[in-house]
Wavefront OBJ file of the C-alpha trace (Angstrom):
o trace
v -21.752 -11.527 -9.431
v -19.015 -9.735 -11.368
v -15.931 -8.336 -9.748
v -14.903 -4.784 -10.518
v -11.662 -4.224 -12.423
v -10.267 -2.302 -9.457
v -10.988 -5.193 -7.069
v -9.241 -7.677 -9.366
v -6.206 -5.426 -9.670
v -6.034 -4.807 -5.932
v -6.315 -8.544 -5.249
v -3.521 -9.282 -7.731
v -1.231 -6.686 -6.172
v -2.039 -7.976 -2.689
v -0.978 -11.450 -3.797
v 2.283 -10.011 -5.128
v 2.846 -8.102 -1.886
v 2.136 -11.331 -0.013
v 5.110 -13.018 -1.621
v 3.635 -14.686 -4.696
v 5.673 -14.478 -7.888
v 4.579 -12.615 -10.997
v 4.168 -15.915 -12.830
v 1.985 -17.431 -10.089
v -0.340 -14.439 -9.905
v -0.538 -14.181 -13.702
v -1.513 -17.840 -13.903
v -4.058 -17.510 -11.078
v -5.760 -14.554 -12.760
v -5.315 -15.902 -16.284
v -3.403 -12.754 -17.231
v 0.071 -11.672 -18.212
v 3.098 -10.628 -16.214
v 3.424 -7.393 -18.205
v -0.087 -6.426 -17.098
v 0.797 -7.055 -13.459
v 3.940 -4.949 -13.811
v 1.881 -2.106 -15.359
v -0.656 -2.269 -12.497
v 2.133 -2.223 -9.908
v 3.790 0.743 -11.609
v 0.483 2.646 -11.770
v -0.130 1.987 -8.080
v 3.309 3.314 -7.180
v 2.941 6.385 -9.390
v -0.668 7.355 -8.673
v -1.592 5.489 -5.499
v -4.454 3.713 -7.272
v -5.095 1.045 -9.865
v -8.325 2.264 -11.465
v -8.465 1.915 -15.249
v -7.591 5.065 -17.146
v -10.145 6.691 -19.414
v -10.179 5.557 -23.004
v -8.351 7.743 -25.471
v -10.161 9.488 -28.262
v -11.902 12.700 -28.971
v -15.097 13.692 -27.189
v -18.427 12.701 -28.678
v -19.816 15.151 -31.239
v -23.238 14.818 -29.587
v -22.288 14.798 -25.917
v -24.287 13.770 -22.852
v -25.330 17.363 -22.238
v -27.104 17.340 -25.629
v -28.917 14.022 -25.236
v -32.111 15.631 -23.901
v -32.265 17.931 -26.940
v -31.794 14.991 -29.296
v -34.534 13.028 -27.520
v -36.858 16.031 -27.860
v -36.040 16.353 -31.566
v -36.828 12.687 -32.232
v -40.075 12.981 -30.254
v -41.090 16.106 -32.165
v -40.263 14.581 -35.586
v -40.880 10.801 -35.312
v -41.296 10.299 -39.076
v -38.073 12.116 -40.025
v -35.359 10.134 -41.764
v -31.803 9.978 -40.464
v -30.782 12.596 -43.045
v -33.645 14.874 -42.018
v -32.651 14.531 -38.372
v -29.133 15.534 -39.414
v -30.398 18.694 -41.070
v -32.615 19.518 -38.083
v -29.671 19.002 -35.725
v -27.384 21.194 -37.824
v -30.017 23.940 -37.959
v -30.711 23.777 -34.229
v -27.176 23.396 -32.870
v -24.956 24.602 -35.692
v -23.066 21.301 -35.544
v -22.998 18.903 -38.491
v -22.424 15.251 -37.692
v -21.996 12.281 -39.996
v -24.820 9.809 -40.618
v -22.812 7.162 -38.770
v -22.479 9.403 -35.703
v -26.197 10.191 -35.767
v -27.069 6.516 -36.074
v -24.710 5.409 -33.272
v -25.991 8.129 -30.954
v -29.618 7.214 -31.592
v -28.804 3.546 -30.941
v -26.868 4.373 -27.777
v -29.844 6.344 -26.484
v -32.209 3.555 -27.568
v -34.179 6.000 -29.707
v -36.162 4.492 -32.534
v -37.537 6.335 -35.512
v -40.628 5.705 -37.564
v -39.149 4.186 -40.713
v -42.287 4.353 -42.846
v -42.496 7.018 -45.526
l 1 2 3 4 5 6 7 8 9 10 11 12 13 14 15 16 17 18 19 20 21 22 23 24 25 26 27 28 29 30 31 32 33 34 35 36 37 38 39 40 41 42 43 44 45 46 47 48 49 50 51 52 53 54 55 56 57 58 59 60 61 62 63 64 65 66 67 68 69 70 71 72 73 74 75 76 77 78 79 80 81 82 83 84 85 86 87 88 89 90 91 92 93 94 95 96 97 98 99 100 101 102 103 104 105 106 107 108 109 110 111 112 113 114 115 116
């Protein structure tokens, strides 16, 4: 059974509140004192210790478009990655790089017929 990141952080802060030193808690959790200080600061500022979302721009083919991409792959199983890119650009008006197309297909566990 894995423990959620929030549970680990709450446990660490509870140990600190219980009188344990930063060094003791860091050693117990196999972490660093700077991390514990950051968690404590976040708890004071926001009232919670949940991890923040990862930085970066939104996906070019977002979750709301996944059904359309699945339908496209189903409708054109023999299409190459480049052909899927052209179909996507025609359908949505959005051009995406081959790497983005490939990663999105992999993330959605969509396979293509690779025979000519």
